[in-house]
C-alpha positions, -999 to +999 in steps of 0.1 A: -306+254-573-269+256-584-254+290-583-241+304-615-214+325-598-186+312-621-196+304-657-162+312-673-129+305-658-095+316-672-065+296-662-030+309-672-005+280-676+033+281-678+041+245-672+052+250-636+040+230-606+022+261-593+002+264-625-006+226-624-020+231-589-040+261-602-053+239-630-065+212-605-082+239-583-099+255-613-111+221-625-128+215-591-145+249-593-155+243-629-171+209-620-190+224-591-204+253-610-206+236-644-183+263-658-164+264-690-126+268-686-102+286-710-065+277-707-041+304-718-004+303-723+014+335-731+049+334-745+074+362-754+108+361-768+132+388-757+167+389-768+190+407-743+222+421-758+252+399-752+284+417-748+313+399-764+347+402-747+364+412-780+349+430-811+350+407-841+346+414-878+310+402-876+302+423-845+325+453-845+308+469-816+313+438-794+275+432-792+262+398-804+236+400-831+206+377-834+197+372-870+160+372-881+163+335-888+176+328-853+149+350-838+122+332-858+135+298-845+134+311-809+098+323-813+087+290-829+104+270-801+085+291-775+052+286-794+058+249-795+064+247-757+031+266-752+012+243-775+024+213-756+016+228-722-020+236-734-025+203-752-015+182-721-038+203-698-067+202-723-065+164-726-065+160-688-096+182-684-115+166-713-109+132-696-126+147-665-156+159-686-147+196-681-156+219-710-123+236-721-109+259-747-073+270-752-056+301-764-019+307-772-009+343-772+024+362-777+032+393-757+034+407-722+020+380-699+001+403-675-013+424-703-024+394-724-041+376-694-059+407-683-070+416-719-083+381-726-101+381-692-118+414-699-127+408-736-140+373-728-161+385-698-145+359-675-159+355-640-127+342-625-090+338-631-073+309-613-035+310-615-004+297-597+021+318-579+058+313-584+081+310-554+104+338-566+126+356-541+114+389-526+143+409-542+136+395-577+099+402-572+106+438-563+129+442-593+109+425-620+074+423-604+054+391-605+028+380-630+002+371-604+006+405-587+002+423-620-029+403-629-044+410-595-038+447-599-051+450-635-078+423-637-114+431-644-126+400-625-117+382-592-083+363-592-077+332-572-039+326-567-030+291-558+002+283-540 
């Protein structure tokens, strides 16, 4: 009798090679356990202040200003990239007869992945690890480390 250890698998995707390897691993697990996969892409748009060398009449403080229209365009561009990443992965999985759903979320990546995993009662998260430098990881933290720390279910990190 086939074990039902993993019925629902959450796979965060960012378009990197690491997330593609995680997708392939998750697909193998899903096939073995006849699990349903949910692919998630989380995007966020942060606008760091840009200091201009000289104050101008438009930006007297010397800080560049992003207009609401420009910000809206940035958010839409990030959303479109996420849609493309999810659509390509979904098509690949459907061609392999894997049951799959997708979700596109805006916000903090770690918080969104762990929230969706908990609310959706997922049995497993399969995600890639990025090869970021140790100093940068210490300064900004890594998504995989944050998900491992805050997840309500097991996390498989694929290199």
